[in-house]
N, C-alpha and C positions, 0 to 999 in steps of 0.2 A: 508477635508482638499481639498477643492476647493479654499479658499482664499487662500493658499500657494501662493506667487508667485515666479517665477524664480527657480525654483529648483527639475524640472523631473526625473532630475537622484536618488537622494533619496525617491522624492516621490513614483518611481516607484516600487523602490527597496521595500518602506513601504508597496504599496497596494501589491504587491506577497505576502506579507508577513501574511499580515489580510485577502487575498484570498484565500492562502491555510490553514487559523485557525491554522498556525505555527510560529506568532510573538515570537520571542525571547523573553527570560525574561530581561534581560538587553544588555543595548545600549550606545552608545556613538554618541553623532551627534557632529561631530568634522566641521570648518572650521572657517573662518574671523570673528570679533564679526559684528553682525548688520546684519547677513545676514537673519535672519528665524526662526534659531535653536531652541530656546525655543519655538517661535511662534509656529513652528510643531510638539513640544512634547507634546503643549497642544492641536494641535487639535487630534492627535492621541490618546490621554489619552480622550477627548470626545468620539473618541468611542471605545475605550479598557473600556470606564465605565457608558455605553450605552444600557442598555436594549434593548431588541427588543420592548417591549410592554412601549415604552417610545415616546410616539406620540407627544407631546405636549413640548418635547425639555427641560423636568426639568435637566438633566444633563448640558447640552449648559448654562441653566438660572444659577445652582449652580457654575458650573466655573467660568462663566462673574463675579459672585460675590463672589470668593475667598472663596465660603462656600461648598464646594463637600466634605462628610467627608471621603470620599476614594482618593482626592487626596492630593498628599503630597509635598510641594515645598518648599523646602529646600534650604537657601542662607544665606550667613555668617551675613544679621542682624538678623534671626532670636533669634543669643544670645544677644539679647536687649531684648527678652521677658521672657527667663528662670528663673528661680525661684531661678539658684546661681547667689547667688551675680557677684562674683568673673568674672564668667561669662559674664555677664548682662553690667558690665562695663568696659570691656573691649576697646582695639582699635577694629575696623574690618576690619582687615587685611588680614584675611584667615578663613575658614572653622575647626574649630576645632574640636577634636575626641568627645566635650561633647557636641555638636551642632548634630553630629550625633547620639549619644547614647540618646539623649531625645527624636528625632525625626524620627528616621527610627529602626534603630539596638539593641537599648536598653543594660544593661548593668550600672555598677557603676560611676556614672560623679564626678569630680573632692570636692565636697562637701561630696561627703560619700554617695550620695543617691543613691538607686538602681530603675533601670526603666523597665519598661515593651518594650516590644520591638512592635512599631509600626509597622511593616513588617511584624510579624508574626501573626498579630490579624487578626479576625476574619471583611472580610468587612461588614463596616455596614448597605451598603446599599445593599450586597447579590451578589455583581457581583464582581469586580474584585478591585484593590491595585494598584495603580500610585504613584511612587515616581522620582520625577523630581528632579536634583540636579543642580543648574545653577552657573558655574563658576566651575565646577569640579574641574578644576586646583588647585583651592585655597584650597582644602581638604588637611589638615598636612597628614605629613608621617603615623605618628599614625594613622592618622584616617583611609588610605588612605588601610594601614592592618587590621586594622579593619574591611574594607566591604567585605573585600575578600571571606569572609564566605558566606555574606548573597548574592553575587554576583555568590556564586557556589551551594549554595543551596538554592534558594528563596523558598517560599512556594508557594503551586500553586495560579496562579490567581494572581500574585505580579511581577509587570512588572518595569524596574528602568530604567532609562534616563541619562545620564551624558552627560549634555552641556559643551561648551569646544571651546575655538577657540585657545587653547596651549595643544594638547595630548599627547607632547612627559614630560608633567609634572604629569603626570599621570604613576604610578607605569605599570611596562611592564605583571606583574601579575594579574592588574587591564585591561589592554586594551585584552590580552588576552582571558578575562571571557565575552564579548563585543563582540556586532554583531557593524557592526559601518557603519556610513551613513555620508556623505562624503556633505558638504554645500559649494558651492559658490559665487561670487557676484553676482549679478543679471543684465543682459543686459538690455540695451536701453529701450525695450520695458517695460519691466516687471518693469523698472523702470519708464519707463512712466504710467504703471499700477495704482502703487505706491503712485507718487503723485495726481494722480483724485481721490485717497480716502484717501489721509492723510489729516490731519486738521491743519499739523504745515503750517503756515506762512513763508513766506520769503519777505526780496526785491527783487523784479525782479531782478535787477540787479547783485545780490548776487548768486541766485540760479544758474545760469553754472559754478562759481567757485564751490560753497557748493556741486555739482552734481559730479565735476572732483575730489573734494575731497573724496566723499565719495567713489568712488569708486566703487560702486555698493551694498552699504550698505547702507540698508533704517532706520538701527539705530544710524551708527553713522552721518546721516543728521540732524537727532533729537539731541545728541548731539553736532556737532558742533552749529546747532542754540542756543540752550541753553548756550552755553559754550561762545557765539559771537564770533566763531573763523573770519567771516568776518572781525567785527571789528581789530581784532590782524592783520590781513592783512593788513588793512586799516594804521594801525601804522608803521608795521615794512617793509611795501615795499618800502617806500625814503627811507631805510637804507640801504636795501639790493643793492637799486640803486646807494647808498655812494660806496658801498661797489665792484661794478662792476666798478666805474669811479676808482676805486683805492684810495678812500678815506677810513678812518678808524671814523665812527658813532660813537663819544666817551660813547653815552646812552645807546645804543643797549643791552649790557650784562643786562644792569640796567632793561631796558625798559624789556627784557624778561622774568624775574626774577620777575619782578612785576607784569607780567602778570599773571604767575604761581601761583606767593602767593594771590592775588585779586581770581582767581577761585578755588582754596583751599579755603579757609578759606570761602568764599558765600560758597560752595559745606556743611562744615561742619558746618555751621551757618543753613543751613537747611535739613540737615539728623544729629540725634541724634545720640551720640557717632561714626561718620565718623572717618576714620584714617584721621587727615592731614597729615601725611607721604606719604597712599595713595591717596589721594587725591592730595600731590605734584605731582605724581609719573604721575597720572592721564593725568593734566593740562601739566606735561612734557613731555608727549607722542603725546597729540595731538600739543605742538607746533612743536615740533623735526619734526613730520610728515608735518607741512605746511610749513614749511623750505626745506624739501627735496623735497614736491612735486613743490612747486618755480622755487627750482634749476634745476628740470628736465625737466621743460614747458622752461626755459630760456635755456638751454641744449641743449634741440631740437631745438628753435628758431636759436641757433648759429652756431650749426650743418649745420644748412641750406644754413649760410653762407659761410659754409668752412674757418670760421677766426680761425686761430692757438691758437693764445694769449686767445681771447673771450673763447673757446673751454677748454682750458686749465685752463684757470679761472675757471670755472664750475666745472671742475671733481677737481678740488683742492678743493672746498668749497664742495662739495658732501663727501668727504674724513672727514673734518674737523667736518661737521653735523652726519656725521656715527661716529667718534669718540668721540663726547659727547654724543650721545648717549649710546656706550658700555661704559660711564664716570656714567652715569647716571643707567643702570640695576648695575653696580658696587657699586651703593649708594656713588658714590663721592659727595662733598656737591656741590647743584644743581646751589643756586645764584656764586658759584665757575666757576660751568659749564660753564653756561651762559657766565659771564664776561670774560670770555677765548677763548668761540668759536668765539667773532667776533676781535677779536686780531690774534690768526693764522689765520682765515678768510680774513684778510685784508694782511697779509703777501708773498701769491702766487701775489694776485693784482698787489703789489707794485712791486711785482719782475717782472714780467712782464709787466707791466707799460702802 
């Protein structure tokens, strides 16, 4: 696991478990998006699946090719490859019970077919079996309840890793049956090491902002670059400047909604059966994150000057952005939220003059 950067506490825990030969059968890897949880699970899987007589690295080669028969990575996208037409054509917004039945726990699926449980089969290569459930918080309630028995009594040599940035969305009964490893944002040295080995290309002028936005999460760097967030910032900054001057930017709401709509449309076009609603939520969350960071930095700048009216404006703006975030979580119409936000934002600016 030497390739994992910036997760010393989690790695120490896992190495101690490996050294004693007592690796727990079920784990929750929890922490912010993009900090290496899934990468660490793959690295540990490689060790668990590697027989002592594997000097040529066959296990690593199979894992890199997504072809190891005893490594099972479960994602919501597996629904696309189901024989169940109803499951295959549904929008990919969660991990339904039937995906778990087909790829892990077995049982009867919605099309009345009965599936053997891959978790209870003998390892193909005669060593261990590893199941990694990515975005485990997306497993629906029925799926989580059905998973409990396997977590309680897995067959020997079976290891399960639940990867999540929202562990509170896992049932307490799920969490109590797992060992927990916490992951944190990478520090500056670890991020510098990541940039040295990363193929991600960015405009040097954008890199400082991207690093601040990612806040120690390499995966967020990748998503920010793919989504074009530096360009979003260039578009929105003059409008935020207007609000700081007490002027209402009439097109800001429409512009924000348009940026998210374009992002979601392109995402769905590039990913078969992707949920437009989920893509809209991802885009909206990225935009809210962009606004929040911009306001935090502006607040820090005016706090240093002790300009009380300016401080009050930034604090009020932060409150309005948080309210917009809350509304988006409760499924208020996205366009309505973004059109209302600058109108609310402008109110304290105008009042304080």
